[in-house]
FINUKE-905667 format. One line per field, with one value per residue (C-alpha): x, y, z; residue number from 0; residue in three letters. Coordinates in pm, 1 decimal. Example, Ala and Ser with C-alpha at 12.3 -4.5 7.8 and 13.67 -1.06 7.14 Angstrom:
REM residues 2
px: [1230.0, 1367.0]
py: [-450.0, -106.0]
pz: [780.0, 714.0]
n: [0, 1]
res: [ALA, SER]
***
This chain:
REM residues 371
px: [5471.3, 5741.1, 5649.9, 5878.5, 5633.0, 5363.2, 5268.4, 5291.4, 5130.6, 5432.9, 5273.3, 5134.8, 5462.9, 5654.5, 5383.8, 5348.7, 5737.9, 5743.8, 5512.6, 5737.1, 6046.0, 5891.9, 5746.9, 5385.5, 5230.2, 4880.3, 4718.1, 4372.8, 4454.9, 4145.8, 4280.6, 4047.4, 4108.4, 3913.7, 3906.4, 4258.5, 4426.9, 4668.0, 4521.3, 4553.1, 4931.0, 5006.4, 4861.3, 5050.3, 5403.4, 5341.2, 5315.0, 5615.3, 5753.1, 5701.0, 5820.5, 6110.6, 6421.6, 6678.0, 6466.9, 6583.4, 6514.9, 6241.9, 6151.5, 6171.3, 6510.3, 6294.0, 6508.7, 6542.3, 6330.3, 6003.1, 6020.9, 6008.5, 5777.4, 5554.6, 5608.8, 5416.1, 5196.6, 5296.3, 5376.0, 5256.5, 5223.4, 5026.3, 4650.7, 4388.3, 4011.8, 3804.8, 3427.8, 3384.7, 3072.0, 2973.4, 2904.7, 2865.5, 2798.4, 3109.1, 3353.0, 3575.9, 3855.4, 4118.0, 3913.7, 3960.3, 4335.9, 4495.4, 4226.7, 4311.4, 4703.3, 4683.7, 4429.3, 4662.1, 4964.9, 4860.1, 4690.7, 4745.8, 4480.2, 4173.6, 3838.9, 3540.6, 3462.5, 3801.8, 3772.3, 3417.8, 3559.4, 3845.2, 3585.4, 3335.2, 3094.2, 2843.4, 2552.5, 2573.2, 2605.4, 2971.0, 3000.4, 3227.5, 3030.2, 3014.2, 3226.2, 3481.6, 3481.9, 3512.4, 3790.8, 3978.9, 3953.7, 4087.4, 4403.9, 4488.6, 4462.4, 4759.2, 5108.3, 5318.3, 5477.3, 5803.9, 5702.1, 5773.3, 5399.8, 5100.0, 4893.2, 4530.2, 4450.2, 4103.0, 3980.7, 3645.0, 3524.8, 3221.4, 3067.5, 3108.6, 2746.9, 2596.0, 2866.3, 3115.9, 3005.7, 3179.6, 3495.4, 3465.6, 3677.1, 3975.2, 4006.9, 3958.9, 4214.5, 4385.5, 4639.9, 5032.6, 5158.3, 4905.8, 4792.7, 4480.4, 4474.5, 4157.1, 4136.8, 3812.1, 3647.6, 3329.1, 3317.3, 2948.4, 2895.8, 3155.4, 3000.3, 3065.0, 3168.5, 3449.9, 3540.5, 3582.7, 3816.0, 4038.4, 4328.4, 4186.7, 4512.9, 4326.8, 4463.4, 4374.9, 4357.3, 4689.5, 4838.4, 4816.2, 5156.8, 5259.1, 5029.4, 5140.3, 5515.3, 5446.0, 5267.1, 5563.5, 5823.6, 5695.3, 5410.4, 5573.5, 5323.3, 5380.7, 5346.5, 5025.7, 4820.6, 5003.9, 4886.8, 4480.9, 4455.7, 4572.8, 4329.7, 4004.5, 4074.6, 4060.7, 4357.5, 4206.2, 4473.0, 4196.8, 4034.6, 4349.5, 4367.2, 4101.7, 4157.1, 4483.2, 4314.5, 4286.6, 4539.2, 4434.5, 4166.1, 4194.8, 3877.1, 3953.0, 3908.0, 3583.7, 3464.4, 3513.2, 3346.0, 3059.1, 2975.4, 3023.2, 2765.2, 2542.4, 2585.1, 2521.3, 2220.0, 2363.6, 2163.6, 2235.3, 2581.3, 2515.9, 2389.7, 2711.5, 2887.0, 2706.1, 2675.7, 3038.6, 3245.0, 3062.0, 2833.8, 3171.1, 3356.1, 3288.2, 3098.1, 3437.5, 3529.4, 3177.0, 3173.2, 3572.2, 3455.7, 3187.5, 3399.0, 3650.9, 3343.9, 3222.0, 3594.3, 3599.2, 3227.2, 3367.4, 3712.7, 3482.4, 3259.8, 3564.6, 3721.1, 3372.0, 3351.5, 3687.8, 3895.9, 4154.1, 4439.0, 4263.4, 4223.0, 4578.1, 4497.5, 4693.7, 4717.2, 4482.8, 4222.5, 4263.3, 4228.8, 3870.4, 3779.6, 3845.0, 3658.5, 3348.4, 3339.4, 3165.5, 2913.2, 2625.8, 2556.5, 2697.0, 2324.9, 2357.6, 2712.7, 2585.8, 2260.5, 2523.2, 2691.4, 2433.1, 2295.9, 2670.7, 2627.2, 2315.3, 2445.1, 2721.4, 2449.6, 2280.7, 2603.3, 2696.1, 2323.8, 2379.5, 2168.0, 2157.0, 2427.4, 2305.3, 1974.9, 2094.7, 2370.9, 2163.3, 1899.0, 2176.6, 2291.5, 1923.8, 1916.0, 2264.9, 2113.6, 1787.5, 2030.1, 2255.3, 1975.6, 1889.2, 2133.8]
py: [1920.7, 1907.6, 1981.5, 2300.1, 2456.2, 2444.5, 2700.5, 2659.0, 2292.2, 2229.3, 1993.2, 1790.3, 1785.3, 1638.1, 1364.1, 1299.5, 1262.0, 1046.1, 775.9, 704.0, 691.2, 458.9, 239.5, 310.3, 415.2, 331.6, 188.7, 465.5, 725.1, 1033.4, 1427.3, 1638.4, 2004.2, 2339.6, 2470.3, 2641.9, 2448.0, 2291.6, 1949.4, 1871.2, 1926.9, 1811.2, 1508.8, 1507.3, 1559.5, 1289.8, 1050.0, 1200.6, 1220.8, 786.7, 727.7, 944.3, 786.6, 954.7, 1113.9, 1357.3, 1366.0, 1672.1, 1606.7, 1486.7, 1546.4, 1725.2, 1616.6, 1249.2, 1049.5, 1003.2, 1352.0, 1503.5, 1332.5, 1414.2, 1757.6, 1711.6, 1513.7, 1209.4, 974.0, 642.6, 472.1, 851.5, 883.2, 1127.6, 1102.3, 1436.4, 1520.6, 1658.1, 1724.2, 1435.1, 1483.8, 1166.2, 815.8, 696.6, 984.3, 929.6, 1165.0, 1088.7, 1229.0, 1585.5, 1524.7, 1787.3, 2058.0, 1865.1, 1894.0, 2262.2, 2390.0, 2198.4, 2349.2, 2710.5, 2684.8, 2356.5, 2554.1, 2532.7, 2496.6, 2324.9, 2688.5, 2737.3, 2368.3, 2436.6, 2728.6, 2571.1, 2315.7, 2542.5, 2381.5, 2622.0, 2549.2, 2179.4, 1917.2, 1786.3, 1438.4, 1134.1, 856.3, 464.5, 447.5, 626.4, 410.6, 101.4, 299.2, 357.5, -59.0, -148.0, 116.4, -7.0, -399.7, -341.4, -357.2, -77.4, 54.8, 172.6, 331.2, 174.5, 252.6, 297.5, 622.3, 743.2, 1043.0, 1142.7, 1511.8, 1590.4, 1208.8, 1358.0, 1356.7, 986.2, 945.6, 594.3, 503.4, 484.3, 140.7, 16.8, 105.9, -27.2, -384.0, -221.3, 51.7, -233.4, -470.6, -308.9, -478.1, -499.3, -138.5, 65.4, 356.0, 563.6, 912.0, 1091.0, 1466.3, 1577.9, 1929.4, 1803.5, 1476.0, 1467.7, 1461.1, 1109.6, 763.8, 638.2, 284.9, 523.1, 694.6, 367.6, 239.0, 537.3, 677.1, 1030.6, 1318.3, 1648.4, 1960.7, 2325.9, 2617.1, 2785.4, 2945.2, 3379.6, 3416.5, 3182.0, 3283.6, 3700.7, 3594.0, 3414.5, 3697.7, 3920.5, 3700.1, 3576.9, 3828.0, 4125.8, 4281.7, 4508.7, 4424.6, 4578.5, 4407.1, 4096.8, 4071.2, 4206.7, 3941.7, 3691.8, 3803.5, 3802.4, 3477.8, 3275.2, 3093.2, 3006.7, 3044.2, 3003.0, 3275.7, 3508.4, 3401.3, 3593.4, 3888.7, 3970.9, 4107.0, 4410.1, 4460.5, 4870.0, 4846.9, 4948.9, 4757.1, 4852.6, 5226.6, 5184.7, 4956.7, 5175.0, 5502.3, 5274.9, 5189.3, 5507.7, 5648.2, 5393.1, 5465.9, 5803.1, 5727.1, 5984.6, 5879.1, 6129.1, 6046.8, 5711.2, 5735.5, 5936.7, 5630.0, 5387.3, 5564.4, 5665.2, 5426.5, 5066.6, 5056.8, 5100.5, 4801.8, 4560.3, 4281.4, 4061.8, 4329.9, 4365.2, 4017.1, 4037.2, 4353.5, 4169.4, 3850.6, 4096.0, 4268.4, 3942.1, 3815.9, 4147.7, 4124.3, 3732.7, 3904.5, 4121.8, 3870.5, 3670.2, 3974.6, 4039.5, 3605.2, 3681.7, 3517.9, 3812.5, 3599.7, 3435.6, 3783.9, 3831.1, 4132.5, 4449.0, 4781.9, 4946.5, 4669.5, 4554.0, 4927.3, 4911.3, 4582.6, 4712.7, 5029.9, 4845.1, 4551.4, 4680.6, 4895.0, 4605.5, 4273.6, 3944.3, 3893.7, 4220.8, 4103.3, 3743.3, 3943.6, 4187.9, 3861.9, 3720.4, 4073.3, 4039.9, 3701.4, 3728.6, 4037.5, 3837.8, 3625.3, 3829.3, 4014.1, 3659.9, 3698.1, 4028.7, 4229.3, 4602.5, 4735.6, 5075.0, 4920.1, 4632.8, 4837.2, 5125.8, 4820.0, 4682.6, 4989.1, 5087.1, 4753.8, 4856.4, 5199.0, 4941.8, 4741.9, 4997.8, 5193.6, 4911.1, 4930.6]
pz: [1130.5, 1406.4, 1812.4, 1773.4, 1507.6, 1734.6, 1966.4, 2331.3, 2487.1, 2623.6, 2864.0, 2615.4, 2362.0, 2690.7, 2752.1, 2412.5, 2362.1, 2706.7, 2578.0, 2256.2, 2506.0, 2752.4, 2448.2, 2560.9, 2235.9, 2244.4, 1950.0, 1960.5, 2098.3, 2126.3, 2141.9, 2265.9, 2248.9, 2114.6, 1840.1, 1752.5, 2045.5, 1788.1, 1847.2, 1497.8, 1436.4, 1784.4, 1624.3, 1328.4, 1487.6, 1714.9, 1441.1, 1276.6, 1572.5, 1622.9, 1261.5, 1275.8, 1152.1, 1338.7, 1638.9, 1876.2, 2264.2, 2201.6, 1850.6, 1540.6, 1346.6, 1018.6, 791.8, 720.7, 467.9, 649.8, 807.4, 488.8, 388.0, 654.3, 617.6, 281.4, 386.6, 139.8, 366.8, 206.1, 560.6, 664.3, 607.8, 684.8, 718.6, 805.1, 753.2, 400.2, 124.0, -102.0, -430.1, -529.3, -223.9, -329.0, -223.4, 8.4, 226.6, -55.5, -297.3, -160.9, -12.2, -280.9, -101.0, 265.0, 184.7, 56.0, 343.4, 637.9, 520.2, 464.2, 828.8, 1094.1, 1302.3, 1065.8, 1132.1, 991.9, 834.2, 681.6, 556.6, 410.5, 248.9, 79.8, -78.5, -166.3, 106.9, 85.2, 362.7, 277.1, 564.5, 662.3, 705.0, 700.3, 503.9, 473.3, 160.3, 381.8, 687.1, 449.8, 251.2, 602.8, 703.3, 345.2, 387.1, 689.9, 603.6, 408.1, 558.7, 628.9, 320.9, 482.5, 813.2, 1140.2, 1178.2, 1007.6, 1136.3, 1045.2, 1170.2, 1183.9, 1254.6, 1367.6, 1435.8, 1554.1, 1230.6, 1151.0, 1358.2, 1364.0, 1051.6, 1273.9, 1430.2, 1138.9, 1260.0, 1602.4, 1572.8, 1387.7, 1666.9, 1894.3, 1777.1, 1481.1, 1261.5, 1423.8, 1445.5, 1335.4, 1516.9, 1574.0, 1655.8, 1622.3, 1693.0, 1839.7, 1958.1, 2122.9, 2312.9, 2391.7, 2037.7, 1976.5, 1997.5, 2355.6, 2148.0, 2013.0, 2316.2, 2513.7, 2299.8, 2299.0, 2522.9, 2635.7, 2530.4, 2712.0, 2511.6, 2619.6, 2471.3, 2402.7, 2755.5, 2636.0, 2728.1, 2420.0, 2207.7, 2279.3, 2207.9, 1911.7, 1763.9, 1881.1, 1790.3, 1443.6, 1339.1, 1459.4, 1648.4, 1964.8, 2307.9, 2347.8, 2059.2, 2062.1, 2415.0, 2315.4, 2046.3, 2274.8, 2518.2, 2260.9, 2103.7, 2423.9, 2315.3, 1988.8, 1653.3, 1435.0, 1587.5, 1570.9, 1230.9, 1179.6, 1403.1, 1204.7, 908.6, 1099.2, 1405.6, 1391.0, 1610.3, 1977.0, 2130.0, 2490.5, 2407.0, 2222.3, 2478.1, 2769.9, 2579.6, 2473.4, 2816.4, 2981.6, 2734.9, 2797.9, 3191.3, 3157.2, 2886.7, 2675.6, 2349.3, 2148.9, 2153.4, 2148.0, 1857.6, 1709.9, 1817.5, 1703.8, 1360.2, 1321.1, 1490.9, 1588.9, 1285.3, 1057.5, 1184.3, 939.1, 1061.3, 1118.0, 1354.9, 1515.3, 1593.0, 1746.3, 1930.2, 2103.5, 2135.3, 2355.9, 2543.0, 2648.3, 2742.1, 2949.1, 3132.7, 3228.3, 3379.7, 3576.5, 3693.7, 3818.9, 3988.5, 4169.9, 4263.7, 4438.6, 4201.7, 4127.3, 4088.4, 3757.8, 3566.3, 3431.7, 3217.2, 3107.4, 3363.5, 3193.4, 3169.0, 3481.3, 3628.4, 3470.9, 3595.3, 3945.9, 3899.3, 3727.3, 3934.3, 4268.0, 4055.3, 3968.1, 4057.5, 3934.1, 3782.8, 3609.2, 3458.1, 3357.1, 3168.6, 3008.5, 2872.4, 2758.8, 2554.4, 2369.2, 2305.1, 2120.2, 1979.8, 1818.0, 1718.3, 1480.0, 1318.9, 1242.3, 1036.6, 915.2, 1105.1, 1035.3, 1227.1, 1316.7, 1436.0, 1626.8, 1804.8, 1903.5, 2049.9, 2219.9, 2365.4, 2477.2, 2698.6, 2835.2, 2938.6, 3135.9, 3283.7, 3400.9, 3586.6, 3795.1, 4050.2]
n: [0, 1, 2, 3, 4, 5, 6, 7, 8, 9, 10, 11, 12, 13, 14, 15, 16, 17, 18, 19, 20, 21, 22, 23, 24, 25, 26, 27, 28, 29, 30, 31, 32, 33, 34, 35, 36, 37, 38, 39, 40, 41, 42, 43, 44, 45, 46, 47, 48, 49, 50, 51, 52, 53, 54, 55, 56, 57, 58, 59, 60, 61, 62, 63, 64, 65, 66, 67, 68, 69, 70, 71, 72, 73, 74, 75, 76, 77, 78, 79, 80, 81, 82, 83, 84, 85, 86, 87, 88, 89, 90, 91, 92, 93, 94, 95, 96, 97, 98, 99, 100, 101, 102, 103, 104, 105, 106, 107, 108, 109, 110, 111, 112, 113, 114, 115, 116, 117, 118, 119, 120, 121, 122, 123, 124, 125, 126, 127, 128, 129, 130, 131, 132, 133, 134, 135, 136, 137, 138, 139, 140, 141, 142, 143, 144, 145, 146, 147, 148, 149, 150, 151, 152, 153, 154, 155, 156, 157, 158, 159, 160, 161, 162, 163, 164, 165, 166, 167, 168, 169, 170, 171, 172, 173, 174, 175, 176, 177, 178, 179, 180, 181, 182, 183, 184, 185, 186, 187, 188, 189, 190, 191, 192, 193, 194, 195, 196, 197, 198, 199, 200, 201, 202, 203, 204, 205, 206, 207, 208, 209, 210, 211, 212, 213, 214, 215, 216, 217, 218, 219, 220, 221, 222, 223, 224, 225, 226, 227, 228, 229, 230, 231, 232, 233, 234, 235, 236, 237, 238, 239, 240, 241, 242, 243, 244, 245, 246, 247, 248, 249, 250, 251, 252, 253, 254, 255, 256, 257, 258, 259, 260, 261, 262, 263, 264, 265, 266, 267, 268, 269, 270, 271, 272, 273, 274, 275, 276, 277, 278, 279, 280, 281, 282, 283, 284, 285, 286, 287, 288, 289, 290, 291, 292, 293, 294, 295, 296, 297, 298, 299, 300, 301, 302, 303, 304, 305, 306, 307, 308, 309, 310, 311, 312, 313, 314, 315, 316, 317, 318, 319, 320, 321, 322, 323, 324, 325, 326, 327, 328, 329, 330, 331, 332, 333, 334, 335, 336, 337, 338, 339, 340, 341, 342, 343, 344, 345, 346, 347, 348, 349, 350, 351, 352, 353, 354, 355, 356, 357, 358, 359, 360, 361, 362, 363, 364, 365, 366, 367, 368, 369, 370]
res: [MET, GLN, PHE, ARG, ASP, ILE, ILE, GLY, GLN, GLU, LYS, ILE, LYS, GLU, GLN, LEU, ILE, ARG, THR, VAL, LYS, GLU, ASN, ARG, VAL, SER, HIS, ALA, GLN, LEU, PHE, LEU, GLY, PRO, GLU, GLY, SER, GLY, SER, LEU, PRO, LEU, ALA, LEU, ALA, TYR, ALA, GLN, TYR, ILE, ASN, CYS, GLU, GLN, ARG, LEU, ASP, HIS, ASP, SER, CYS, GLY, HIS, CYS, ALA, SER, CYS, ARG, LYS, TYR, GLY, LYS, LEU, ILE, HIS, PRO, ASP, LEU, HIS, PHE, SER, TYR, PRO, PHE, PHE, ALA, ALA, HIS, LYS, GLU, ASP, THR, ALA, SER, THR, PHE, MET, GLU, GLU, TRP, ARG, HIS, SER, PHE, LEU, SER, ASN, PRO, TYR, LEU, ASN, LEU, ASP, SER, TRP, ARG, HIS, SER, LEU, ASP, GLY, GLY, ASN, LYS, GLN, ALA, ASN, ILE, ASN, ILE, ALA, GLU, CYS, HIS, HIS, ILE, ILE, GLN, LYS, LEU, SER, LEU, LYS, ALA, PHE, GLU, ALA, THR, TYR, LYS, VAL, LEU, ILE, MET, TRP, LEU, PRO, GLU, PHE, LEU, ASP, LYS, GLU, GLY, ASN, THR, LEU, LEU, LYS, LEU, ILE, GLU, GLU, PRO, PRO, GLU, ARG, THR, LEU, PHE, LEU, LEU, VAL, THR, GLN, ASN, GLN, ASP, GLN, LEU, LEU, ASN, THR, ILE, ILE, SER, ARG, THR, GLN, LEU, VAL, LYS, ILE, ASN, ALA, ILE, ASP, ARG, GLU, SER, LEU, THR, GLN, TYR, LEU, VAL, GLN, GLU, LYS, GLY, LEU, ASP, GLN, ALA, LYS, ALA, THR, GLN, LEU, ALA, TYR, ILE, SER, GLY, GLY, ASN, MET, GLN, GLN, VAL, GLN, SER, LEU, LEU, THR, ASP, THR, SER, ASN, ASN, TYR, PHE, ASP, LEU, PHE, VAL, GLN, TRP, LEU, ARG, LEU, CYS, PHE, GLY, ALA, LYS, VAL, LEU, ASP, ILE, LEU, ALA, LEU, VAL, ASP, GLU, GLU, LEU, ALA, LYS, LEU, GLY, ARG, GLU, ASN, GLN, LYS, SER, PHE, LEU, LEU, TYR, ALA, ILE, GLN, MET, MET, ARG, GLU, VAL, ILE, LEU, PHE, LYS, ALA, GLY, ALA, LYS, HIS, LEU, VAL, HIS, LEU, PRO, GLU, ALA, GLU, LEU, LEU, PHE, VAL, GLU, LYS, PHE, ALA, PRO, LEU, TYR, SER, THR, ASP, GLN, LEU, ALA, ALA, CYS, VAL, GLN, ILE, PHE, GLU, LYS, THR, SER, TYR, TYR, VAL, GLU, ARG, ASN, ALA, ASN, PRO, LYS, ILE, LEU, PHE, LEU, ASP, VAL, SER, LEU, GLN, LEU, ILE, VAL, LEU, PHE, LYS, LYS, ARG]
***
């Protein structure tokens, strides 16, 4: 994994490269970023850059022996730890290494749900168990086989729970030239004792411009659809992967049509729209549509609050926001967001779509009449 393979995040890339050039590589770093931001591939690209044998100014070379092994996740001094679904108490991350390689190389922006699916985890509880902690200590106590640094990349250390205390001494006083890269999405769920022993690397969601450019150049989408997907996903590449399964829907037109019918309390027309359009989207597209609706309402709230400079939308969507914002109070708009969020929750749990979207429509009618 090279820095050039990662979408956006240019400032973080520069920051990481600078620490290597200035010989300021902290032995324990916490990569904190939301799902789909690229925090995991960034950690791997950073480790590859550190151990590259023919390092370039702005990236690893990609063709030395170290880079080739990193590219296949088979370098003997590169170790991974991650949540898994143990069938036996002695199971460790190494038990599932082949599945991990396949999942990561297929999708470096994977989330826990996609990882669970690749392991056929069902509803089992994922964790990083005590056997894994002992295995980490054992692996890192050995000398590096061929690289300058031994590297452990731990994905989602929030799943360590109290077992993480076993690693505290190792994290605080690691063997020479041993690097810990912890990749987390939820700092609040991490042990404070681990946070205090690491240097924070804050990673934001992928910016819309970079994501749009990627979708146009690499995925062949037209500009309008790429812009819409980048907007709906909120900079989450994993969400984009799901949205790409159906690029034919124009959520904006459907959203505006639905709101107009609710605004006019045209119940018979709403029934037809629910039956012919919304109920037939399919669960994943219904979730995407509601996510789009939530994002649009949040943009309306921003516009109404006087933060127009923060609203970056295509012309049609921006015109809608400008016209819609004065019609309702901030409380009504916030209530609308809550309705959409609750609806998304029920869609996820396979509620009947016809009943669900009709109920939501009636709630919107009542909400819009309170002007």
